[in-house]
N, C-alpha and C positions, 0 to 999 in steps of 0.2 A: 612325482620328482622326474618321470619320464617325459611328461607333458611339459615341465616348464625347461627340461633340458632342449625340448624340440623347440620350442618359441625362442630360446636364447642362438638357438642357432640357425633360425630362420634370417634371412639375406634381408627381408622384408621389415626386420624391427633391428637390426643394427643403424647405429651413430653412422652418418655420411663422413668420411673424412675430410677433414678441413681442404679449403681449397689453396692450392700452392702458388706461390708469386710465380711460377714457370707457365702457370696456366693462363694466367694475364696479359705475357707478352706473347704479341701478332708473330704468325707464322709467316717465314719472309719469304715462301714461298707464294703466300694469298697475296701479298703487295706488287710483287713482281710483274711485267706485262708478257704478254702470250709469246711475243717473239722470244724473249727470253727463258722461257720453262724449258725447253729441251737442254740449254745449257745446265742448270739448275737441277735436271734429272741426273745429267753427267756426275757433278758434283755430289748427288746424293750417295749415290756407289762407292763413293771416296771421302767421308764425313770429318775425318781429321785434314783431310787438303783443305777441304772446302773451309771446314773453324778457322783455318790461318789466315786463308785468302782474305773472309770477313775480318780478320781482326787488322791483316795488313790494308783492306780499305778504307776500315772504319778510322785508322790512323792518319793515313791520308786527307779523308773529309776532315777530323779535328782540325787538321793542322793549319788548313787550306780555308775552314770556315773561319777558326780564330785571328788567321790574318787579314781576311780579307773583311770579316765584322768590325774587329778592332779598328781596320784603318779606313774605316767607313765612318765609324762612330768618332774616330780622331778627326776628320776631315768636317766631319758637321759642327762639333764644339770649339774648331780651332780659333773660332771668331770671339766665344765667350769662356774664357779661362780662370774664371772669378768663381763657379761654382765647384770649383774640386772636380770637373773632368777626368782631367788627369789621371786622379787616385780612382773614379771608380770606374773607370776601364781597365785598368790595374787589376781590380780585384775583381771584374770578370773572365778576364783571360785565361785561368787556370781553372773554374769550375764548368764554363763552355766545354773546352778542351777535355777534361776528364768525365763528364756528361755524354758526351758524341763517343768519344773511347771506349769507355766500359758498358755503354750500349749495345755498340759492336759486339765488345766481349759475350754480355748476356747471349746475344742472336747465333754468335761461336758454339758457346757451350749448350746451345740448343742443337744445333747442327751435329756437331760432334754424339750428342745422347750416348752421354757415359753413363747412363742410368745415376746411382746414389751421387755419385760426382759431380752431375751437369746442376743438381740442383743448388749444391754447397757452393758450386763456381757463379751459379746464378745471383744466390742472395748476397754472396759476398760481393759483384760487382753492382747491384742494385744498394746495399749498405754505401759502399766508396761514390756512388754516386749523390745519397742521399747526407753523407758527411760531407761531404765537398760543397754542398750547397749550404750548410748549416756553417762551413768555416766562412764563406761568400758573405755570406749576411751577417755576423758579426763584424766583417769590417766595413760593411757596408752601411750599417746602422751609424758604425760609429762615427765613418766620413760623412753622411748625410745631416745627422745630429751639428758637426760639427759647424759645417757650411752654412746649413739654414739659422744658429744661433749667430752668426758673425753676418746675417745678410740684416740689411737696412729692412727690406721689409718682412721680418721675421715675427713667426707667429708667435703669441703673446705666451704661451705656454712652454715653448722652447726659448730661453737664457743659458748663459754659458753657467751659471748653479744648478738647471735643473738636467746637463745634460749625464752626468753619472747615473741617475735616478732612472732616467726613460733610455738610458742603455743598458741598464741592466734589465729594466724593462722588458726590453724589446729581446733580450740573449735570453731572458729566461721563457719567454714565450717561443723561441726557436728553438731553444733547448727541448720542453716539452714535446709539441709534435716534431720535431726529428727524433727525441725516444720514441714517441709513441708510433713511428712510421716503420722505426728499426724493429719495434716488436711486434709489429704485424709482421715485416717482409719473415722475421725467424719464425715466425707462427706461435708466438706468445703471447696468454691471454693476457690484455693490459690492464684488467680492472682490479685484481690484486694487486698491482703496482698503485693505483691511482690509490685505491683503499689505503694502503699502505703511507704513500705519501701525504694524505689529508692527516693522518693521523699524526703524521712528523712535522706538519706544517702547523696543527695545533698545540704542540708540544714547544714545537722554537716560538710561535708567539706569544703562550701565555713565557716563556725565558725571557724574550728580548723586548717585552709590550709595550718598556719605557723608550727604548731605542728606536720601535718602529712612530712610537708618537711622533718623537721627534723628527724623524724623516718624513712620514705624511704631513704632518703639520710645518716642515721647512716646503713639499712640495706646494701644499694649499697656499702658504704666504707668499712664492715666488708666481703663484698664477693670481691671486684676488691682487697681489700687492698693494696692500695698505701703508705700505712707505715701502722706498728704496734707497740703495746706498746713496747716501750723501743728505738725507734727511733729518731736521733734527724732532725728533719723538718725545714726549713725558707718558710715564706709565703710569696706571693709577697704583701699583706698587710705589713711588716716587723716583723712579731711575728714569733720567733725562740723559738725553747727551744726542751726539751725530752718530747716523748708523754708517758704520766701516766698513762693514762684512754681512751678507745674509748667506749662510751654508743649509746645507740639510740638518744638521744636528742642532745647530745654535745660532745665532745672533748676536753681534757685538754693537756696542756703543762706546763713541769715546765721551768721557762725561765735561763738565767745564773744568775740571780738576785736573784733564788730562789724564786720570785712570781709566783702562778699558776696561766695559762692564760686557761678561758674557753671559747671556741668558739660554738656556733650555728653549727650542718653539714650542715647545708641548706648552711652555709656561706661558711665553710672548702671545700665543695664538690663543690664549683665554682669557687675555688681558685689555683692560681698556686700554685704547694709543690714543693720544692725541698727538697729531701729524703735525705741526707746525709750519712744515714748509709745502703740506699740500694744500688743496684750492688752484687757484686760477692760476698766482702766481708764486712763490716764494715768500713774499713780503709778508711782515708780520705786524700789528698795530700796538704801541703799547701806548700806555694813561700815568701820567705823570700828576699824580693827583697833590693838591695844597690848598689849605685854609687860610682865610683873612679876616682882619676880628671885624667883627660888627661894626658900621659905620664908614667903614674903607668904602672907596669909589669902583663901582662895579664894573663901570666901563673904562677905566682907567685900567684897572688889574686885567680885564680880558684882551686888550689892548696891548697892555706888558707882556702877557704871554702867548699872545699872536706875533707879538712881534720876533718873541725870540724862536718860537715855532717855525718861522720863515726863515729866519738868518742859518739856520742850525743846519750843515752842510748833509749829514748823516742822515737826515728825513729826507723820505721819497718826496719828489716835487706834486706827484698825483699816487694817490687821493692827495691834497694839499693837508698840513695841521689844520686843527682846528679848535677850541677850546668851547667847555660847556660848564656851564653851574650844575652843580650834581645835586645839592641840601642846604639844608640849613644847618649849621651842627649844633653841636653841643656847645662847644667854645668858638665857632667863628661858622664863616663861608666857605661850603669847599666848592671848588673847582675841579677840573680837570685838562691839560694841557694832551691832546690824543695826536699824534703820529705815528708813522710809517717807517718800518725800517727793513733794509734788506737782507741782514743773518740774523735768525733768534739767538744766535751766541753773544751776540755783542752786546743785549738788552741791559744787563748790569754795569758796563761802564755806560753807556749811554744816560738809562737814567742816572748816575752819579754827575757827568756833566752837565744836564737838564739840570739838577737839584740844586746845584750849585752856582748853577748862571740866576735861575729867579733867584733864590736868594740875595747876590747881588742887587739882580735888577728894583727888588721889593725894597732893598734897604737903601739904594740912593732915591728912590720916589716917594721913601716914608712911607710904606704902606706894613703894618704890622702883622707879623704873623702870629698868629696867637697859642696860646702853649695850653696845653689842659689844667686847669686849677680846680681846685674843691674846695668850698667854705665851709667853715666846721661853726656851726651855734653852738654854745653851750648853754642849757638852760640854765642850768643851777651846779653849782660848785660845792663840791660834799661837804658837809660840816664838820670840821674838824676840831 
């Protein structure tokens, strides 16, 4: 028992105290040139006066540094006001001033040497510097993301719709890093907090898995861009229409019936999407199927269909309309008139107008359009 008490009281076996933040701050005396060392020695005999002088000097330096630096930046960026330089400079003014001023407070507290109060004052000053940097990072992230999204040469990931989630991600990173620094400043072990945050994150993930799935799906839809606002899309579930809005939670389609369809991003991200406005251009091809009776003059049929396609104003000139014979059908010869149109939603109206014109032209030329016929042969009537 005595041996254990001796071992516990041995200074070599005791755990060293944690390093304080004040121990990491350089001593101002070591930074001064030799010519100023005698004056510093005089101030050491009056620590409170020296602390007050350092606070006053730091305030003047912070004011002059902010004025000179901000004015220099304004002169540099005065020729290009389109990148929100004015807002960026305005957000940098306060953190620059605060950092210099409160760093002077830490040096003043170190010189004053007020024992326990000194460590508290130093921790408070460094905490204010960290908090000021976090606040500036919040404002700068919003300004920079908005500027990049409105730029002509913007990054594909940075779109007006992705700004909220990107801004939220940046702010979360800033909060995590800033909180870690604050815990270290006040001598708190952050491992326990990190473990608790991990457990809370898992619980939140399970509780809001559908919302998170929609958010991540919306982000990847905006990044991968299988479609964009204004495209005409068809889904394998049957919905089709023009995309009017792509959000972080849902995508909205305007159908041909002028009905808005809202689809969760998690659903549409896993669906098969046919983008009729994709490709080299937004033009799509439609096929007008028609049959003529056996015995008809196929050259005349092709000529009439080609003439109708060439004269129709809503068909694109390039590629030009074309006629193809497809098959020997059960009741007649199957042809198709192929043409390209500009807007997919006009497909129904154009098909109607083309079929009407084809019927009139065939009737005028005496070309028969067959209809489905079924011949029934009665082998034997039942005996009654």
